[in-house]
PDBQT receptor file of N, H, CA, C and O in Angstrom, charges set to zero:
ATOM      1  N   MET A   1     -24.933  15.216 -49.695  1.00  0.00    +0.000 N 
ATOM      2  CA  MET A   1     -24.736  14.683 -48.366  1.00  0.00    +0.000 C 
ATOM      3  C   MET A   1     -23.650  13.610 -48.428  1.00  0.00    +0.000 C 
ATOM      4  O   MET A   1     -23.614  12.787 -49.343  1.00  0.00    +0.000 OA
ATOM      5  N   LYS A   2     -22.787  13.642 -47.452  1.00  0.00    +0.000 N 
ATOM      6  H   LYS A   2     -22.817  14.311 -46.709  1.00  0.00    +0.000 HD
ATOM      7  CA  LYS A   2     -21.727  12.637 -47.374  1.00  0.00    +0.000 C 
ATOM      8  C   LYS A   2     -22.204  11.490 -46.492  1.00  0.00    +0.000 C 
ATOM      9  O   LYS A   2     -21.926  11.467 -45.293  1.00  0.00    +0.000 OA
ATOM     10  N   SER A   3     -22.916  10.545 -47.080  1.00  0.00    +0.000 N 
ATOM     11  H   SER A   3     -23.142  10.563 -48.054  1.00  0.00    +0.000 HD
ATOM     12  CA  SER A   3     -23.488   9.449 -46.301  1.00  0.00    +0.000 C 
ATOM     13  C   SER A   3     -22.451   8.440 -45.841  1.00  0.00    +0.000 C 
ATOM     14  O   SER A   3     -22.729   7.605 -44.980  1.00  0.00    +0.000 OA
ATOM     15  N   ASN A   4     -21.250   8.514 -46.415  1.00  0.00    +0.000 N 
ATOM     16  H   ASN A   4     -21.024   9.192 -47.114  1.00  0.00    +0.000 HD
ATOM     17  CA  ASN A   4     -20.202   7.584 -46.004  1.00  0.00    +0.000 C 
ATOM     18  C   ASN A   4     -19.238   8.206 -44.985  1.00  0.00    +0.000 C 
ATOM     19  O   ASN A   4     -18.225   7.601 -44.636  1.00  0.00    +0.000 OA
ATOM     20  N   ARG A   5     -19.559   9.413 -44.511  1.00  0.00    +0.000 N 
ATOM     21  H   ARG A   5     -20.383   9.904 -44.794  1.00  0.00    +0.000 HD
ATOM     22  CA  ARG A   5     -18.722  10.094 -43.522  1.00  0.00    +0.000 C 
ATOM     23  C   ARG A   5     -18.730   9.311 -42.213  1.00  0.00    +0.000 C 
ATOM     24  O   ARG A   5     -19.789   8.946 -41.703  1.00  0.00    +0.000 OA
ATOM     25  N   HIS A   6     -17.553   9.061 -41.682  1.00  0.00    +0.000 N 
ATOM     26  H   HIS A   6     -16.692   9.357 -42.096  1.00  0.00    +0.000 HD
ATOM     27  CA  HIS A   6     -17.419   8.316 -40.432  1.00  0.00    +0.000 C 
ATOM     28  C   HIS A   6     -17.863   9.203 -39.271  1.00  0.00    +0.000 C 
ATOM     29  O   HIS A   6     -17.450  10.358 -39.172  1.00  0.00    +0.000 OA
ATOM     30  N   ILE A   7     -18.709   8.655 -38.388  1.00  0.00    +0.000 N 
ATOM     31  H   ILE A   7     -19.045   7.716 -38.468  1.00  0.00    +0.000 HD
ATOM     32  CA  ILE A   7     -19.208   9.395 -37.233  1.00  0.00    +0.000 C 
ATOM     33  C   ILE A   7     -18.618   8.853 -35.942  1.00  0.00    +0.000 C 
ATOM     34  O   ILE A   7     -18.083   9.609 -35.131  1.00  0.00    +0.000 OA
ATOM     35  N   TRP A   8     -18.715   7.552 -35.752  1.00  0.00    +0.000 N 
ATOM     36  H   TRP A   8     -19.150   6.937 -36.411  1.00  0.00    +0.000 HD
ATOM     37  CA  TRP A   8     -18.334   6.979 -34.463  1.00  0.00    +0.000 C 
ATOM     38  C   TRP A   8     -18.029   5.496 -34.599  1.00  0.00    +0.000 C 
ATOM     39  O   TRP A   8     -18.882   4.740 -35.063  1.00  0.00    +0.000 OA
ATOM     40  N   GLU A   9     -16.866   5.069 -34.218  1.00  0.00    +0.000 N 
ATOM     41  H   GLU A   9     -16.173   5.683 -33.842  1.00  0.00    +0.000 HD
ATOM     42  CA  GLU A   9     -16.444   3.662 -34.170  1.00  0.00    +0.000 C 
ATOM     43  C   GLU A   9     -16.957   2.807 -35.335  1.00  0.00    +0.000 C 
ATOM     44  O   GLU A   9     -17.594   1.775 -35.126  1.00  0.00    +0.000 OA
ATOM     45  N   GLY A  10     -16.677   3.242 -36.529  1.00  0.00    +0.000 N 
ATOM     46  H   GLY A  10     -16.160   4.081 -36.698  1.00  0.00    +0.000 HD
ATOM     47  CA  GLY A  10     -17.062   2.489 -37.720  1.00  0.00    +0.000 C 
ATOM     48  C   GLY A  10     -18.443   2.812 -38.252  1.00  0.00    +0.000 C 
ATOM     49  O   GLY A  10     -18.806   2.352 -39.335  1.00  0.00    +0.000 OA
ATOM     50  N   TRP A  11     -19.216   3.586 -37.524  1.00  0.00    +0.000 N 
ATOM     51  H   TRP A  11     -18.921   3.960 -36.644  1.00  0.00    +0.000 HD
ATOM     52  CA  TRP A  11     -20.557   3.972 -37.971  1.00  0.00    +0.000 C 
ATOM     53  C   TRP A  11     -20.467   5.196 -38.884  1.00  0.00    +0.000 C 
ATOM     54  O   TRP A  11     -19.780   6.172 -38.583  1.00  0.00    +0.000 OA
ATOM     55  N   THR A  12     -21.181   5.115 -40.005  1.00  0.00    +0.000 N 
ATOM     56  H   THR A  12     -21.739   4.323 -40.251  1.00  0.00    +0.000 HD
ATOM     57  CA  THR A  12     -21.252   6.239 -40.936  1.00  0.00    +0.000 C 
ATOM     58  C   THR A  12     -22.608   6.919 -40.814  1.00  0.00    +0.000 C 
ATOM     59  O   THR A  12     -23.507   6.426 -40.133  1.00  0.00    +0.000 OA
ATOM     60  N   VAL A  13     -22.738   8.044 -41.476  1.00  0.00    +0.000 N 
ATOM     61  H   VAL A  13     -22.008   8.445 -42.029  1.00  0.00    +0.000 HD
ATOM     62  CA  VAL A  13     -24.025   8.743 -41.533  1.00  0.00    +0.000 C 
ATOM     63  C   VAL A  13     -25.105   7.778 -42.022  1.00  0.00    +0.000 C 
ATOM     64  O   VAL A  13     -26.187   7.712 -41.440  1.00  0.00    +0.000 OA
ATOM     65  N   GLN A  14     -24.816   7.036 -43.082  1.00  0.00    +0.000 N 
ATOM     66  H   GLN A  14     -23.936   7.090 -43.555  1.00  0.00    +0.000 HD
ATOM     67  CA  GLN A  14     -25.805   6.118 -43.650  1.00  0.00    +0.000 C 
ATOM     68  C   GLN A  14     -26.205   5.027 -42.662  1.00  0.00    +0.000 C 
ATOM     69  O   GLN A  14     -27.364   4.614 -42.648  1.00  0.00    +0.000 OA
ATOM     70  N   ASP A  15     -25.288   4.560 -41.848  1.00  0.00    +0.000 N 
ATOM     71  H   ASP A  15     -24.346   4.896 -41.860  1.00  0.00    +0.000 HD
ATOM     72  CA  ASP A  15     -25.618   3.551 -40.839  1.00  0.00    +0.000 C 
ATOM     73  C   ASP A  15     -26.657   4.093 -39.858  1.00  0.00    +0.000 C 
ATOM     74  O   ASP A  15     -27.608   3.395 -39.508  1.00  0.00    +0.000 OA
ATOM     75  N   PHE A  16     -26.473   5.344 -39.416  1.00  0.00    +0.000 N 
ATOM     76  H   PHE A  16     -25.701   5.911 -39.701  1.00  0.00    +0.000 HD
ATOM     77  CA  PHE A  16     -27.430   5.936 -38.486  1.00  0.00    +0.000 C 
ATOM     78  C   PHE A  16     -28.784   6.149 -39.166  1.00  0.00    +0.000 C 
ATOM     79  O   PHE A  16     -29.827   5.912 -38.556  1.00  0.00    +0.000 OA
ATOM     80  N   ILE A  17     -28.773   6.585 -40.400  1.00  0.00    +0.000 N 
ATOM     81  H   ILE A  17     -27.926   6.777 -40.896  1.00  0.00    +0.000 HD
ATOM     82  CA  ILE A  17     -30.026   6.752 -41.145  1.00  0.00    +0.000 C 
ATOM     83  C   ILE A  17     -30.743   5.412 -41.261  1.00  0.00    +0.000 C 
ATOM     84  O   ILE A  17     -31.951   5.333 -41.035  1.00  0.00    +0.000 OA
ATOM     85  N   ASN A  18     -30.015   4.372 -41.607  1.00  0.00    +0.000 N 
ATOM     86  H   ASN A  18     -29.034   4.436 -41.790  1.00  0.00    +0.000 HD
ATOM     87  CA  ASN A  18     -30.614   3.040 -41.748  1.00  0.00    +0.000 C 
ATOM     88  C   ASN A  18     -31.247   2.574 -40.440  1.00  0.00    +0.000 C 
ATOM     89  O   ASN A  18     -32.310   1.954 -40.453  1.00  0.00    +0.000 OA
ATOM     90  N   GLU A  19     -30.608   2.867 -39.322  1.00  0.00    +0.000 N 
ATOM     91  H   GLU A  19     -29.744   3.371 -39.311  1.00  0.00    +0.000 HD
ATOM     92  CA  GLU A  19     -31.141   2.453 -38.022  1.00  0.00    +0.000 C 
ATOM     93  C   GLU A  19     -32.443   3.165 -37.684  1.00  0.00    +0.000 C 
ATOM     94  O   GLU A  19     -33.313   2.579 -37.040  1.00  0.00    +0.000 OA
ATOM     95  N   LEU A  20     -32.594   4.410 -38.103  1.00  0.00    +0.000 N 
ATOM     96  H   LEU A  20     -31.887   4.887 -38.626  1.00  0.00    +0.000 HD
ATOM     97  CA  LEU A  20     -33.783   5.200 -37.757  1.00  0.00    +0.000 C 
ATOM     98  C   LEU A  20     -34.908   5.076 -38.780  1.00  0.00    +0.000 C 
ATOM     99  O   LEU A  20     -36.059   5.387 -38.476  1.00  0.00    +0.000 OA
ATOM    100  N   GLU A  21     -34.589   4.632 -39.966  1.00  0.00    +0.000 N 
ATOM    101  H   GLU A  21     -33.653   4.379 -40.213  1.00  0.00    +0.000 HD
ATOM    102  CA  GLU A  21     -35.543   4.626 -41.083  1.00  0.00    +0.000 C 
ATOM    103  C   GLU A  21     -36.842   3.885 -40.766  1.00  0.00    +0.000 C 
ATOM    104  O   GLU A  21     -37.923   4.403 -41.046  1.00  0.00    +0.000 OA
ATOM    105  N   PHE A  22     -36.760   2.710 -40.201  1.00  0.00    +0.000 N 
ATOM    106  H   PHE A  22     -35.882   2.289 -39.974  1.00  0.00    +0.000 HD
ATOM    107  CA  PHE A  22     -37.957   1.909 -39.940  1.00  0.00    +0.000 C 
ATOM    108  C   PHE A  22     -38.902   2.614 -38.965  1.00  0.00    +0.000 C 
ATOM    109  O   PHE A  22     -40.106   2.689 -39.208  1.00  0.00    +0.000 OA
ATOM    110  N   THR A  23     -38.362   3.122 -37.882  1.00  0.00    +0.000 N 
ATOM    111  H   THR A  23     -37.384   3.062 -37.684  1.00  0.00    +0.000 HD
ATOM    112  CA  THR A  23     -39.182   3.790 -36.870  1.00  0.00    +0.000 C 
ATOM    113  C   THR A  23     -39.754   5.107 -37.385  1.00  0.00    +0.000 C 
ATOM    114  O   THR A  23     -40.870   5.483 -37.027  1.00  0.00    +0.000 OA
ATOM    115  N   PHE A  24     -39.003   5.796 -38.211  1.00  0.00    +0.000 N 
ATOM    116  H   PHE A  24     -38.096   5.490 -38.501  1.00  0.00    +0.000 HD
ATOM    117  CA  PHE A  24     -39.417   7.108 -38.707  1.00  0.00    +0.000 C 
ATOM    118  C   PHE A  24     -40.786   7.078 -39.375  1.00  0.00    +0.000 C 
ATOM    119  O   PHE A  24     -41.590   7.991 -39.182  1.00  0.00    +0.000 OA
ATOM    120  N   LYS A  25     -41.055   6.052 -40.148  1.00  0.00    +0.000 N 
ATOM    121  H   LYS A  25     -40.402   5.310 -40.305  1.00  0.00    +0.000 HD
ATOM    122  CA  LYS A  25     -42.315   6.032 -40.901  1.00  0.00    +0.000 C 
ATOM    123  C   LYS A  25     -43.546   5.909 -40.013  1.00  0.00    +0.000 C 
ATOM    124  O   LYS A  25     -44.668   6.093 -40.487  1.00  0.00    +0.000 OA
ATOM    125  N   TYR A  26     -43.355   5.602 -38.737  1.00  0.00    +0.000 N 
ATOM    126  H   TYR A  26     -42.444   5.453 -38.352  1.00  0.00    +0.000 HD
ATOM    127  CA  TYR A  26     -44.477   5.498 -37.795  1.00  0.00    +0.000 C 
ATOM    128  C   TYR A  26     -44.590   6.712 -36.885  1.00  0.00    +0.000 C 
ATOM    129  O   TYR A  26     -45.432   6.738 -35.988  1.00  0.00    +0.000 OA
ATOM    130  N   LYS A  27     -43.756   7.711 -37.107  1.00  0.00    +0.000 N 
ATOM    131  H   LYS A  27     -43.072   7.690 -37.836  1.00  0.00    +0.000 HD
ATOM    132  CA  LYS A  27     -43.722   8.889 -36.254  1.00  0.00    +0.000 C 
ATOM    133  C   LYS A  27     -44.342  10.088 -36.943  1.00  0.00    +0.000 C 
ATOM    134  O   LYS A  27     -44.340  10.190 -38.170  1.00  0.00    +0.000 OA
ATOM    135  N   THR A  28     -44.870  10.991 -36.138  1.00  0.00    +0.000 N 
ATOM    136  H   THR A  28     -44.872  10.908 -35.142  1.00  0.00    +0.000 HD
ATOM    137  CA  THR A  28     -45.284  12.304 -36.632  1.00  0.00    +0.000 C 
ATOM    138  C   THR A  28     -44.619  13.344 -35.744  1.00  0.00    +0.000 C 
ATOM    139  O   THR A  28     -44.438  13.136 -34.544  1.00  0.00    +0.000 OA
ATOM    140  N   PHE A  29     -44.268  14.447 -36.345  1.00  0.00    +0.000 N 
ATOM    141  H   PHE A  29     -44.416  14.615 -37.320  1.00  0.00    +0.000 HD
ATOM    142  CA  PHE A  29     -43.557  15.496 -35.628  1.00  0.00    +0.000 C 
ATOM    143  C   PHE A  29     -44.292  16.812 -35.796  1.00  0.00    +0.000 C 
ATOM    144  O   PHE A  29     -44.781  17.138 -36.877  1.00  0.00    +0.000 OA
ATOM    145  N   GLN A  30     -44.360  17.554 -34.715  1.00  0.00    +0.000 N 
ATOM    146  H   GLN A  30     -43.963  17.289 -33.837  1.00  0.00    +0.000 HD
ATOM    147  CA  GLN A  30     -45.051  18.840 -34.729  1.00  0.00    +0.000 C 
ATOM    148  C   GLN A  30     -44.159  19.976 -35.239  1.00  0.00    +0.000 C 
ATOM    149  O   GLN A  30     -44.649  20.958 -35.797  1.00  0.00    +0.000 OA
ATOM    150  N   ASN A  31     -42.845  19.829 -35.042  1.00  0.00    +0.000 N 
ATOM    151  H   ASN A  31     -42.448  19.031 -34.589  1.00  0.00    +0.000 HD
ATOM    152  CA  ASN A  31     -41.933  20.891 -35.461  1.00  0.00    +0.000 C 
ATOM    153  C   ASN A  31     -40.524  20.325 -35.669  1.00  0.00    +0.000 C 
ATOM    154  O   ASN A  31     -40.252  19.160 -35.379  1.00  0.00    +0.000 OA
ATOM    155  N   LYS A  32     -39.653  21.173 -36.173  1.00  0.00    +0.000 N 
ATOM    156  H   LYS A  32     -39.874  22.119 -36.409  1.00  0.00    +0.000 HD
ATOM    157  CA  LYS A  32     -38.285  20.750 -36.472  1.00  0.00    +0.000 C 
ATOM    158  C   LYS A  32     -37.514  20.358 -35.218  1.00  0.00    +0.000 C 
ATOM    159  O   LYS A  32     -36.723  19.415 -35.230  1.00  0.00    +0.000 OA
ATOM    160  N   GLN A  33     -37.755  21.095 -34.138  1.00  0.00    +0.000 N 
ATOM    161  H   GLN A  33     -38.398  21.861 -34.129  1.00  0.00    +0.000 HD
ATOM    162  CA  GLN A  33     -37.045  20.801 -32.898  1.00  0.00    +0.000 C 
ATOM    163  C   GLN A  33     -37.393  19.407 -32.382  1.00  0.00    +0.000 C 
ATOM    164  O   GLN A  33     -36.524  18.687 -31.891  1.00  0.00    +0.000 OA
ATOM    165  N   GLU A  34     -38.643  19.038 -32.492  1.00  0.00    +0.000 N 
ATOM    166  H   GLU A  34     -39.349  19.623 -32.891  1.00  0.00    +0.000 HD
ATOM    167  CA  GLU A  34     -39.076  17.699 -32.077  1.00  0.00    +0.000 C 
ATOM    168  C   GLU A  34     -38.388  16.618 -32.915  1.00  0.00    +0.000 C 
ATOM    169  O   GLU A  34     -37.956  15.595 -32.383  1.00  0.00    +0.000 OA
ATOM    170  N   LEU A  35     -38.291  16.845 -34.199  1.00  0.00    +0.000 N 
ATOM    171  H   LEU A  35     -38.641  17.676 -34.631  1.00  0.00    +0.000 HD
ATOM    172  CA  LEU A  35     -37.588  15.909 -35.091  1.00  0.00    +0.000 C 
ATOM    173  C   LEU A  35     -36.116  15.801 -34.711  1.00  0.00    +0.000 C 
ATOM    174  O   LEU A  35     -35.565  14.702 -34.644  1.00  0.00    +0.000 OA
ATOM    175  N   LYS A  36     -35.491  16.927 -34.466  1.00  0.00    +0.000 N 
ATOM    176  H   LYS A  36     -35.938  17.820 -34.521  1.00  0.00    +0.000 HD
ATOM    177  CA  LYS A  36     -34.070  16.945 -34.103  1.00  0.00    +0.000 C 
ATOM    178  C   LYS A  36     -33.833  16.169 -32.807  1.00  0.00    +0.000 C 
ATOM    179  O   LYS A  36     -32.884  15.390 -32.717  1.00  0.00    +0.000 OA
ATOM    180  N   LYS A  37     -34.682  16.376 -31.809  1.00  0.00    +0.000 N 
ATOM    181  H   LYS A  37     -35.453  17.009 -31.882  1.00  0.00    +0.000 HD
ATOM    182  CA  LYS A  37     -34.549  15.663 -30.540  1.00  0.00    +0.000 C 
ATOM    183  C   LYS A  37     -34.757  14.170 -30.732  1.00  0.00    +0.000 C 
ATOM    184  O   LYS A  37     -34.052  13.363 -30.126  1.00  0.00    +0.000 OA
ATOM    185  N   TRP A  38     -35.717  13.795 -31.567  1.00  0.00    +0.000 N 
ATOM    186  H   TRP A  38     -36.290  14.451 -32.059  1.00  0.00    +0.000 HD
ATOM    187  CA  TRP A  38     -35.981  12.382 -31.828  1.00  0.00    +0.000 C 
ATOM    188  C   TRP A  38     -34.763  11.729 -32.478  1.00  0.00    +0.000 C 
ATOM    189  O   TRP A  38     -34.346  10.644 -32.072  1.00  0.00    +0.000 OA
ATOM    190  N   CYS A  39     -34.199  12.384 -33.476  1.00  0.00    +0.000 N 
ATOM    191  H   CYS A  39     -34.537  13.266 -33.805  1.00  0.00    +0.000 HD
ATOM    192  CA  CYS A  39     -33.011  11.823 -34.152  1.00  0.00    +0.000 C 
ATOM    193  C   CYS A  39     -31.908  11.556 -33.146  1.00  0.00    +0.000 C 
ATOM    194  O   CYS A  39     -31.325  10.472 -33.144  1.00  0.00    +0.000 OA
ATOM    195  N   LYS A  40     -31.612  12.519 -32.295  1.00  0.00    +0.000 N 
ATOM    196  H   LYS A  40     -32.086  13.399 -32.296  1.00  0.00    +0.000 HD
ATOM    197  CA  LYS A  40     -30.545  12.359 -31.304  1.00  0.00    +0.000 C 
ATOM    198  C   LYS A  40     -30.864  11.235 -30.324  1.00  0.00    +0.000 C 
ATOM    199  O   LYS A  40     -29.992  10.427 -30.007  1.00  0.00    +0.000 OA
ATOM    200  N   SER A  41     -32.082  11.175 -29.850  1.00  0.00    +0.000 N 
ATOM    201  H   SER A  41     -32.791  11.832 -30.108  1.00  0.00    +0.000 HD
ATOM    202  CA  SER A  41     -32.418  10.201 -28.808  1.00  0.00    +0.000 C 
ATOM    203  C   SER A  41     -32.516   8.775 -29.335  1.00  0.00    +0.000 C 
ATOM    204  O   SER A  41     -32.290   7.827 -28.582  1.00  0.00    +0.000 OA
ATOM    205  N   GLU A  42     -32.847   8.604 -30.604  1.00  0.00    +0.000 N 
ATOM    206  H   GLU A  42     -33.031   9.374 -31.216  1.00  0.00    +0.000 HD
ATOM    207  CA  GLU A  42     -33.035   7.267 -31.164  1.00  0.00    +0.000 C 
ATOM    208  C   GLU A  42     -31.789   6.686 -31.819  1.00  0.00    +0.000 C 
ATOM    209  O   GLU A  42     -31.751   5.496 -32.132  1.00  0.00    +0.000 OA
ATOM    210  N   GLN A  43     -30.781   7.505 -32.027  1.00  0.00    +0.000 N 
ATOM    211  H   GLN A  43     -30.812   8.471 -31.773  1.00  0.00    +0.000 HD
ATOM    212  CA  GLN A  43     -29.537   7.006 -32.615  1.00  0.00    +0.000 C 
ATOM    213  C   GLN A  43     -28.876   6.041 -31.644  1.00  0.00    +0.000 C 
ATOM    214  O   GLN A  43     -28.711   6.369 -30.469  1.00  0.00    +0.000 OA
ATOM    215  N   PRO A  44     -28.501   4.877 -32.104  1.00  0.00    +0.000 N 
ATOM    216  CA  PRO A  44     -27.798   3.955 -31.204  1.00  0.00    +0.000 C 
ATOM    217  C   PRO A  44     -26.390   4.458 -30.906  1.00  0.00    +0.000 C 
ATOM    218  O   PRO A  44     -25.688   4.934 -31.798  1.00  0.00    +0.000 OA
ATOM    219  N   TYR A  45     -25.992   4.348 -29.663  1.00  0.00    +0.000 N 
ATOM    220  H   TYR A  45     -26.563   3.962 -28.939  1.00  0.00    +0.000 HD
ATOM    221  CA  TYR A  45     -24.625   4.616 -29.203  1.00  0.00    +0.000 C 
ATOM    222  C   TYR A  45     -24.223   6.074 -29.173  1.00  0.00    +0.000 C 
ATOM    223  O   TYR A  45     -23.580   6.499 -28.214  1.00  0.00    +0.000 OA
ATOM    224  N   TYR A  46     -24.565   6.845 -30.158  1.00  0.00    +0.000 N 
ATOM    225  H   TYR A  46     -25.087   6.499 -30.938  1.00  0.00    +0.000 HD
ATOM    226  CA  TYR A  46     -24.069   8.215 -30.327  1.00  0.00    +0.000 C 
ATOM    227  C   TYR A  46     -25.227   9.177 -30.159  1.00  0.00    +0.000 C 
ATOM    228  O   TYR A  46     -26.113   9.227 -31.012  1.00  0.00    +0.000 OA
ATOM    229  N   LYS A  47     -25.240   9.946 -29.070  1.00  0.00    +0.000 N 
ATOM    230  H   LYS A  47     -24.520   9.906 -28.377  1.00  0.00    +0.000 HD
ATOM    231  CA  LYS A  47     -26.392  10.792 -28.747  1.00  0.00    +0.000 C 
ATOM    232  C   LYS A  47     -26.138  12.275 -28.982  1.00  0.00    +0.000 C 
ATOM    233  O   LYS A  47     -26.632  13.125 -28.241  1.00  0.00    +0.000 OA
ATOM    234  N   LYS A  48     -25.364  12.575 -30.019  1.00  0.00    +0.000 N 
ATOM    235  H   LYS A  48     -24.963  11.884 -30.621  1.00  0.00    +0.000 HD
ATOM    236  CA  LYS A  48     -25.128  13.959 -30.406  1.00  0.00    +0.000 C 
ATOM    237  C   LYS A  48     -25.802  14.223 -31.744  1.00  0.00    +0.000 C 
ATOM    238  O   LYS A  48     -26.070  13.305 -32.519  1.00  0.00    +0.000 OA
ATOM    239  N   HIS A  49     -26.067  15.496 -31.994  1.00  0.00    +0.000 N 
ATOM    240  H   HIS A  49     -25.849  16.242 -31.364  1.00  0.00    +0.000 HD
ATOM    241  CA  HIS A  49     -26.709  15.897 -33.246  1.00  0.00    +0.000 C 
ATOM    242  C   HIS A  49     -25.796  15.586 -34.435  1.00  0.00    +0.000 C 
ATOM    243  O   HIS A  49     -24.631  15.984 -34.452  1.00  0.00    +0.000 OA
ATOM    244  N   ILE A  50     -26.331  14.875 -35.420  1.00  0.00    +0.000 N 
ATOM    245  H   ILE A  50     -27.277  14.551 -35.406  1.00  0.00    +0.000 HD
ATOM    246  CA  ILE A  50     -25.624  14.617 -36.674  1.00  0.00    +0.000 C 
ATOM    247  C   ILE A  50     -26.417  15.347 -37.762  1.00  0.00    +0.000 C 
ATOM    248  O   ILE A  50     -27.487  14.885 -38.158  1.00  0.00    +0.000 OA
ATOM    249  N   PRO A  51     -25.909  16.474 -38.245  1.00  0.00    +0.000 N 
ATOM    250  CA  PRO A  51     -26.672  17.289 -39.200  1.00  0.00    +0.000 C 
ATOM    251  C   PRO A  51     -27.187  16.528 -40.415  1.00  0.00    +0.000 C 
ATOM    252  O   PRO A  51     -28.316  16.759 -40.848  1.00  0.00    +0.000 OA
ATOM    253  N   GLU A  52     -26.388  15.630 -40.970  1.00  0.00    +0.000 N 
ATOM    254  H   GLU A  52     -25.471  15.443 -40.619  1.00  0.00    +0.000 HD
ATOM    255  CA  GLU A  52     -26.811  14.899 -42.168  1.00  0.00    +0.000 C 
ATOM    256  C   GLU A  52     -27.997  13.980 -41.876  1.00  0.00    +0.000 C 
ATOM    257  O   GLU A  52     -28.888  13.829 -42.713  1.00  0.00    +0.000 OA
ATOM    258  N   VAL A  53     -28.010  13.374 -40.707  1.00  0.00    +0.000 N 
ATOM    259  H   VAL A  53     -27.287  13.496 -40.027  1.00  0.00    +0.000 HD
ATOM    260  CA  VAL A  53     -29.123  12.496 -40.332  1.00  0.00    +0.000 C 
ATOM    261  C   VAL A  53     -30.397  13.332 -40.180  1.00  0.00    +0.000 C 
ATOM    262  O   VAL A  53     -31.447  12.986 -40.721  1.00  0.00    +0.000 OA
ATOM    263  N   TYR A  54     -30.288  14.417 -39.448  1.00  0.00    +0.000 N 
ATOM    264  H   TYR A  54     -29.435  14.698 -39.009  1.00  0.00    +0.000 HD
ATOM    265  CA  TYR A  54     -31.430  15.317 -39.257  1.00  0.00    +0.000 C 
ATOM    266  C   TYR A  54     -31.956  15.824 -40.604  1.00  0.00    +0.000 C 
ATOM    267  O   TYR A  54     -33.162  15.783 -40.846  1.00  0.00    +0.000 OA
ATOM    268  N   LYS A  55     -31.082  16.294 -41.467  1.00  0.00    +0.000 N 
ATOM    269  H   LYS A  55     -30.102  16.327 -41.270  1.00  0.00    +0.000 HD
ATOM    270  CA  LYS A  55     -31.502  16.832 -42.771  1.00  0.00    +0.000 C 
ATOM    271  C   LYS A  55     -32.161  15.763 -43.636  1.00  0.00    +0.000 C 
ATOM    272  O   LYS A  55     -33.121  16.047 -44.354  1.00  0.00    +0.000 OA
ATOM    273  N   HIS A  56     -31.651  14.540 -43.571  1.00  0.00    +0.000 N 
ATOM    274  H   HIS A  56     -30.872  14.309 -42.988  1.00  0.00    +0.000 HD
ATOM    275  CA  HIS A  56     -32.253  13.444 -44.327  1.00  0.00    +0.000 C 
ATOM    276  C   HIS A  56     -33.726  13.275 -43.946  1.00  0.00    +0.000 C 
ATOM    277  O   HIS A  56     -34.597  13.196 -44.812  1.00  0.00    +0.000 OA
ATOM    278  N   PHE A  57     -33.987  13.222 -42.652  1.00  0.00    +0.000 N 
ATOM    279  H   PHE A  57     -33.279  13.286 -41.948  1.00  0.00    +0.000 HD
ATOM    280  CA  PHE A  57     -35.361  13.019 -42.205  1.00  0.00    +0.000 C 
ATOM    281  C   PHE A  57     -36.210  14.279 -42.339  1.00  0.00    +0.000 C 
ATOM    282  O   PHE A  57     -37.413  14.189 -42.585  1.00  0.00    +0.000 OA
ATOM    283  N   LEU A  58     -35.605  15.437 -42.183  1.00  0.00    +0.000 N 
ATOM    284  H   LEU A  58     -34.628  15.510 -41.983  1.00  0.00    +0.000 HD
ATOM    285  CA  LEU A  58     -36.336  16.684 -42.393  1.00  0.00    +0.000 C 
ATOM    286  C   LEU A  58     -36.856  16.762 -43.820  1.00  0.00    +0.000 C 
ATOM    287  O   LEU A  58     -37.978  17.215 -44.047  1.00  0.00    +0.000 OA
ATOM    288  N   ASN A  59     -36.056  16.326 -44.778  1.00  0.00    +0.000 N 
ATOM    289  H   ASN A  59     -35.145  15.958 -44.593  1.00  0.00    +0.000 HD
ATOM    290  CA  ASN A  59     -36.470  16.328 -46.183  1.00  0.00    +0.000 C 
ATOM    291  C   ASN A  59     -37.632  15.385 -46.460  1.00  0.00    +0.000 C 
ATOM    292  O   ASN A  59     -38.299  15.511 -47.487  1.00  0.00    +0.000 OA
ATOM    293  N   LYS A  60     -37.882  14.446 -45.561  1.00  0.00    +0.000 N 
ATOM    294  H   LYS A  60     -37.341  14.344 -44.727  1.00  0.00    +0.000 HD
ATOM    295  CA  LYS A  60     -38.980  13.499 -45.744  1.00  0.00    +0.000 C 
ATOM    296  C   LYS A  60     -40.261  13.956 -45.055  1.00  0.00    +0.000 C 
ATOM    297  O   LYS A  60     -41.270  13.251 -45.086  1.00  0.00    +0.000 OA
ATOM    298  N   THR A  61     -40.226  15.139 -44.429  1.00  0.00    +0.000 N 
ATOM    299  H   THR A  61     -39.407  15.712 -44.403  1.00  0.00    +0.000 HD
ATOM    300  CA  THR A  61     -41.394  15.669 -43.727  1.00  0.00    +0.000 C 
ATOM    301  C   THR A  61     -41.945  16.880 -44.448  1.00  0.00    +0.000 C 
ATOM    302  O   THR A  61     -41.386  17.339 -45.444  1.00  0.00    +0.000 OA
ATOM    303  N   ASN A  62     -43.055  17.390 -43.929  1.00  0.00    +0.000 N 
ATOM    304  H   ASN A  62     -43.509  17.016 -43.120  1.00  0.00    +0.000 HD
ATOM    305  CA  ASN A  62     -43.636  18.637 -44.441  1.00  0.00    +0.000 C 
ATOM    306  C   ASN A  62     -43.320  19.809 -43.526  1.00  0.00    +0.000 C 
ATOM    307  O   ASN A  62     -43.930  20.871 -43.643  1.00  0.00    +0.000 OA
ATOM    308  N   LEU A  63     -42.372  19.623 -42.617  1.00  0.00    +0.000 N 
ATOM    309  H   LEU A  63     -41.877  18.760 -42.521  1.00  0.00    +0.000 HD
ATOM    310  CA  LEU A  63     -42.051  20.682 -41.671  1.00  0.00    +0.000 C 
ATOM    311  C   LEU A  63     -41.347  21.830 -42.388  1.00  0.00    +0.000 C 
ATOM    312  O   LEU A  63     -40.509  21.615 -43.263  1.00  0.00    +0.000 OA
ATOM    313  N   THR A  64     -41.701  23.046 -42.000  1.00  0.00    +0.000 N 
ATOM    314  H   THR A  64     -42.382  23.221 -41.289  1.00  0.00    +0.000 HD
ATOM    315  CA  THR A  64     -41.066  24.223 -42.609  1.00  0.00    +0.000 C 
ATOM    316  C   THR A  64     -40.378  25.063 -41.565  1.00  0.00    +0.000 C 
ATOM    317  O   THR A  64     -39.789  26.093 -41.892  1.00  0.00    +0.000 OA
TER     318      THR A  64
């Protein structure tokens, strides 16, 4: 994963992951689509799908 890839106005993939990390540990997801929607909606400033962010959190779940 390219965590240093620039996404938006100085924000990298890792910056978005860091912003979501704290909240993630208090969430439960029923399916992959729910996780994907959560990632997009909780990202500050940039509300488009970032595959690396989604994959990072998907790897931390038991979703198949």
